[in-house]
Structure formats: C-alpha cells, structure tokens
C-alpha positions as CSV (number, residue, x, y, z in Angstrom):
1,X,-78.8,15.5,-19.9
2,X,-77.3,12.5,-21.5
3,X,-79.6,9.9,-23.2
4,X,-80.5,6.9,-21.1
5,X,-78.3,3.9,-21.8
6,X,-80.0,1.3,-23.9
7,X,-79.7,-2.1,-22.4
8,X,-80.4,-5.2,-24.5
9,X,-78.3,-7.8,-22.6
10,X,-75.8,-10.1,-24.4
11,X,-72.2,-11.0,-23.6
12,X,-70.5,-8.8,-21.0
13,X,-67.3,-10.6,-20.0
14,X,-65.8,-13.9,-21.3
15,X,-67.6,-15.6,-18.4
16,X,-71.0,-13.8,-18.3
17,X,-73.9,-13.4,-20.7
18,X,-77.2,-11.7,-20.0
19,X,-80.4,-13.0,-21.4
20,X,-82.9,-10.1,-21.0
21,X,-86.4,-11.2,-20.4
22,X,-89.2,-9.4,-22.3
23,X,-90.9,-8.1,-19.1
24,X,-89.9,-4.4,-19.1
25,X,-91.8,-2.1,-16.8
26,X,-91.5,0.5,-14.1
27,X,-90.3,-2.1,-11.5
28,X,-88.3,-4.2,-13.9
29,X,-86.7,-1.4,-16.0
30,X,-85.6,-3.0,-19.3
31,X,-86.6,-6.5,-18.0
32,X,-85.2,-9.1,-15.8
33,X,-81.5,-10.0,-16.4
34,X,-81.0,-13.8,-16.4
35,X,-77.2,-14.4,-16.2
36,X,-75.5,-17.4,-17.7
37,X,-72.0,-17.8,-16.3
38,X,-69.2,-20.2,-17.3
39,X,-65.5,-20.3,-17.6
40,X,-64.2,-20.3,-21.2
41,X,-64.4,-23.8,-22.7
42,X,-66.5,-25.2,-19.9
43,X,-69.2,-27.7,-20.8
44,X,-71.3,-26.5,-17.8
45,X,-72.9,-23.3,-16.8
46,X,-74.4,-21.5,-13.8
47,X,-77.7,-19.6,-14.2
48,X,-78.5,-16.7,-12.0
49,X,-82.2,-15.8,-11.7
50,X,-84.1,-17.8,-14.4
51,X,-86.8,-15.2,-14.5
52,X,-90.6,-15.3,-14.8
53,X,-92.5,-18.4,-15.9
54,X,-92.2,-17.6,-19.6
55,X,-91.6,-20.3,-22.3
56,X,-90.0,-17.8,-24.8
57,X,-87.5,-16.7,-22.1
58,X,-86.6,-20.2,-21.2
59,X,-85.9,-20.9,-24.9
60,X,-83.7,-17.9,-25.1
61,X,-81.7,-19.0,-22.0
62,X,-81.4,-22.5,-23.6
63,X,-80.0,-21.0,-26.8
64,X,-77.3,-19.2,-24.8
65,X,-76.5,-22.4,-22.9
66,X,-75.9,-24.0,-26.3
67,X,-76.1,-27.5,-24.9
68,X,-74.0,-26.9,-21.8
69,X,-75.3,-28.7,-18.6
70,X,-76.6,-26.4,-15.9
71,X,-74.4,-27.2,-12.8
72,X,-76.0,-24.6,-10.4
73,X,-78.9,-22.2,-10.3
74,X,-78.9,-19.2,-8.0
75,X,-82.0,-17.2,-7.1
76,X,-81.1,-13.8,-5.8
77,X,-84.4,-13.3,-3.9
78,X,-88.0,-14.5,-3.8
79,X,-89.7,-12.1,-6.2
80,X,-91.4,-13.8,-9.1
81,X,-89.7,-11.7,-11.8
82,X,-86.5,-13.4,-10.7
83,X,-87.6,-16.9,-9.7
84,X,-91.2,-17.3,-10.8
85,X,-90.1,-19.6,-13.6
86,X,-87.6,-21.6,-11.4
87,X,-89.6,-24.8,-11.2
88,X,-90.3,-24.8,-15.0
89,X,-86.6,-24.1,-15.6
90,X,-85.5,-26.9,-13.4
91,X,-87.9,-29.4,-15.1
92,X,-85.9,-28.8,-18.3
93,X,-82.4,-28.2,-16.6
94,X,-82.2,-30.2,-13.4
95,X,-79.6,-28.6,-11.1
96,X,-79.0,-27.8,-7.4
97,X,-80.3,-24.4,-6.3
98,X,-78.5,-21.9,-4.1
99,X,-80.6,-19.3,-2.3
100,X,-78.5,-18.7,0.8
101,X,-74.9,-17.8,1.7
102,X,-72.2,-20.3,0.8
103,X,-69.3,-21.1,-1.6
104,X,-69.6,-23.1,-4.8
105,X,-67.4,-24.4,-7.5
106,X,-69.2,-25.0,-10.8
107,X,-68.7,-24.4,-14.5
108,X,-65.0,-23.7,-13.9
109,X,-65.9,-20.8,-11.6
110,X,-65.6,-20.1,-7.9
111,X,-68.7,-18.3,-6.6
112,X,-69.4,-16.8,-3.2
113,X,-73.1,-16.4,-2.5
114,X,-73.4,-13.5,0.0
115,X,-76.3,-12.7,2.3
116,X,-77.3,-9.1,1.4
117,X,-80.7,-8.5,3.0
118,X,-82.4,-5.2,2.6
119,X,-84.5,-5.2,-0.6
120,X,-86.0,-8.4,0.9
121,X,-84.9,-10.5,3.9
122,X,-83.7,-13.3,1.6
123,X,-81.7,-11.2,-0.9
124,X,-78.3,-12.5,-1.9
125,X,-75.5,-11.4,-4.2
126,X,-72.9,-13.5,-6.0
127,X,-69.2,-12.7,-6.3
128,X,-66.9,-14.5,-8.7
129,X,-63.2,-14.6,-7.9
130,X,-62.7,-12.9,-11.3
131,X,-64.3,-9.7,-10.1
132,X,-67.9,-9.9,-11.4
133,X,-70.5,-9.1,-8.7
134,X,-74.1,-10.2,-9.4
135,X,-76.4,-8.1,-7.3
136,X,-80.0,-9.0,-8.1
137,X,-82.1,-6.1,-6.8
138,X,-79.6,-5.1,-4.1
139,X,-78.0,-2.7,-6.6
140,X,-79.7,-2.0,-9.9
141,X,-78.1,-0.9,-13.1
142,X,-80.2,2.3,-13.0
143,X,-82.3,4.0,-10.3
144,X,-82.7,3.0,-6.7
145,X,-83.7,-0.2,-5.0
146,X,-87.1,-0.5,-3.5
147,X,-87.2,-1.7,0.1
148,X,-89.9,-4.3,-0.1
149,X,-92.3,-4.4,2.8
150,X,-95.6,-6.0,3.5
151,X,-96.8,-9.4,2.3
152,X,-96.6,-10.8,-1.3
153,X,-98.0,-14.1,-2.2
154,X,-98.5,-14.9,1.5
155,X,-94.8,-14.3,2.3
156,X,-93.5,-11.4,4.4
157,X,-91.0,-9.5,2.3
158,X,-88.8,-8.4,5.2
159,X,-87.3,-5.4,3.5
160,X,-85.2,-3.3,6.0
161,X,-83.3,-0.1,5.5
162,X,-80.7,-0.9,8.2
163,X,-80.1,-4.3,6.5
164,X,-79.8,-2.6,3.2
165,X,-77.2,-0.1,4.4
166,X,-75.2,-2.9,6.0
167,X,-75.3,-4.9,2.8
168,X,-74.1,-1.9,0.8
169,X,-71.2,-1.6,3.3
170,X,-70.4,-5.3,2.8
171,X,-70.3,-4.9,-1.0
172,X,-68.2,-1.8,-0.7
173,X,-65.6,-3.8,1.2
174,X,-65.2,-6.3,-1.7
175,X,-62.8,-6.3,-4.6
176,X,-65.2,-5.9,-7.5
177,X,-64.5,-5.0,-11.1
178,X,-68.0,-4.9,-12.6
179,X,-71.6,-5.2,-11.3
180,X,-74.0,-7.4,-13.2
181,X,-77.4,-6.3,-11.8
182,X,-80.8,-8.0,-11.8
183,X,-82.3,-5.1,-13.9
184,X,-80.7,-2.5,-16.0
185,X,-77.3,-2.1,-17.6
186,X,-74.0,-3.3,-16.4
187,X,-72.3,-1.1,-13.8
188,X,-68.6,-0.4,-14.8
189,X,-67.8,1.7,-11.7
190,X,-69.0,-0.4,-8.8
191,X,-67.6,1.7,-5.9
192,X,-69.2,4.9,-7.2
193,X,-72.5,3.2,-7.8
194,X,-72.6,1.6,-4.4
195,X,-71.6,4.8,-2.8
196,X,-74.3,6.7,-4.7
197,X,-76.9,4.2,-3.6
198,X,-75.9,4.5,0.1
199,X,-75.9,8.3,-0.1
200,X,-79.3,8.2,-1.8
201,X,-80.7,6.0,1.0
202,X,-79.4,8.4,3.7
203,X,-80.7,11.4,1.9
204,X,-84.2,9.8,1.7
205,X,-84.1,9.2,5.4
206,X,-83.4,12.8,6.0
207,X,-86.3,13.8,3.7
208,X,-88.6,11.5,5.7
209,X,-87.3,13.1,9.0
210,X,-88.2,16.5,7.6
211,X,-91.6,15.4,6.6
212,X,-92.3,14.0,10.1
213,X,-91.0,17.3,11.6
214,X,-93.4,19.2,9.4
215,X,-96.3,17.2,10.9
216,X,-96.9,14.6,8.2
217,X,-97.8,11.2,9.8
218,X,-99.8,9.3,7.1
219,X,-97.6,7.2,4.7
220,X,-99.5,8.7,1.7
221,X,-98.8,12.2,2.9
222,X,-95.1,11.5,3.4
223,X,-94.9,9.9,-0.1
224,X,-96.2,13.2,-1.5
225,X,-93.9,15.3,0.6
226,X,-90.8,13.3,-0.4
227,X,-91.6,12.3,-4.0
228,X,-94.2,14.8,-5.2
229,X,-97.3,13.7,-7.1
230,X,-97.2,10.2,-8.4
231,X,-100.7,9.4,-9.6
232,X,-102.2,7.0,-12.2
233,X,-100.7,4.8,-14.8
234,X,-97.0,4.0,-14.4
235,X,-96.9,6.6,-11.7
236,X,-99.4,4.6,-9.7
237,X,-97.0,1.7,-9.7
238,X,-94.2,4.0,-8.7
239,X,-96.3,5.5,-5.9
240,X,-97.0,2.0,-4.6
241,X,-93.2,1.2,-4.6
242,X,-92.4,4.5,-3.0
243,X,-94.9,3.8,-0.2
244,X,-93.2,0.5,0.5
245,X,-89.8,2.2,0.9
246,X,-91.4,5.0,3.1
247,X,-92.8,2.4,5.4
248,X,-89.4,0.8,5.7
249,X,-87.8,4.1,6.4
250,X,-90.4,5.0,9.1
251,X,-89.7,1.6,10.7
252,X,-86.0,2.3,10.6
253,X,-86.3,5.8,12.1
254,X,-88.6,4.5,14.9
255,X,-85.9,2.2,16.0
256,X,-83.2,4.9,16.2
257,X,-82.4,6.3,19.7
C-alpha cells in the first residue's frame, strides 16, 4: 500500500496558495485549508474559508496576502473549522462575503460560486474560469465526505444524501483541471475523484439496505454492521461521524419508492 501523501499546503497554481491551519484531527485531516487566490500581479486577493478563530492562523494568512487587499471572502459552509474565525478575519481585512451561489470578479479572477448542498444544506463550491475548483467539504482531498445531520450550535445542518449525489453530478459536468479541497491534498484527477466519491456513496447505501434487510434498525447497530467496531479515542469521533451519515442514508432510503 503506498504511503499516505503528506500535505503541508503552500502554492499550488500561480493563482492559488493554501495556508494550512494547525487543527489536524480525524474530521479535519491535516487541518483546514484556507485558500488565498489572486491573478498574477494583482494587488487584491480572494480568501476561501478563513478557518477557525485562531490568531496564529490569521497571521499566517496575512503573511501570504503580503499586503494585498482582500477583495472577497467566500465561506464554503457553516462549520466552524471553515468560518469560525470569519468575524475576526473581517475585523482585520474588511471585505464582502459570499456564502451563496453567484458570480464575482475580484483579484483579476472570475469566480462562480455554486450551490452544492449535501454535506450541509448551505455548502458551496467555487469554480475559477482557469480550471481550479474549490470544494470545501463537498469533496475532500482524501477519504469521504460526512453527510452532516442533526443540530450544531443551534443550527440544523441539513446534510442530505440525495443533494450530495446531485451536487457530485453537477461538479462532474464542469470543466475542471484541479480540485482544491477544504481538507487534505490537492486532487489532480477531478473526474476520477468525483466518480469514486459518487460510487462510494452508492455502495454505502447498498450496505445500509443490506443491514436493514438483516433486521438491524437501530442507528448504532447499522453503524457496526457497515463500519465494524469504532470505539474510543479517535474512533469515537469517527463513530459519531459515521452515525451522522447513516442517519442521512436512512432518511434517503425512506424517501425512495
């Protein structure tokens, strides 16, 4: 088995640089990717997902900005590892914020913000006309996306399997050269990665169907039937995440004819 790719952020294209936040974990992989985008020579920049409320990370982003004015900030979805530090970032770098579908011209770039619900109801991706696709948590650089269900910080997460499949289909229809994800390394073969994620989601649905057919009804039982034993430590976090996705899959299957 090949060694896992080490991801430390840094420049990826002549328009995109990743500032990797120091919040690595089972849900954030190597950490949150904050993306600084700008056309070569521009005195402005666009920032995608300023990350958690962390002074050191804001300083690292400011160092990459290198004095350029922030013309636009995009939050790919509501989770605090992506936008928990948004207000503090804006206090230092005042700029308009895009969190819904629309087109923008900033920092010498043309950006399309695309509604891609599934991970959460408010998830968006950003496509540059130069072929970079920024996916937040809709497609990760490694592993599979959690379908976030339930309530977090008083807000319904709205994760939905059907929405996620439709969002993957939308992204597969685009002309994309490289994926810049919200966590994990850059994806150099976008079509293959998006196809794998879609096939993985469908395979998980089939596993849940088989678990139901075997008589499992409780979410915890189905998590064990599908994922095996995930108990304690990091595995406890993974089990919690797996349970969220299982609930979303059960909701999806219950709506099917």
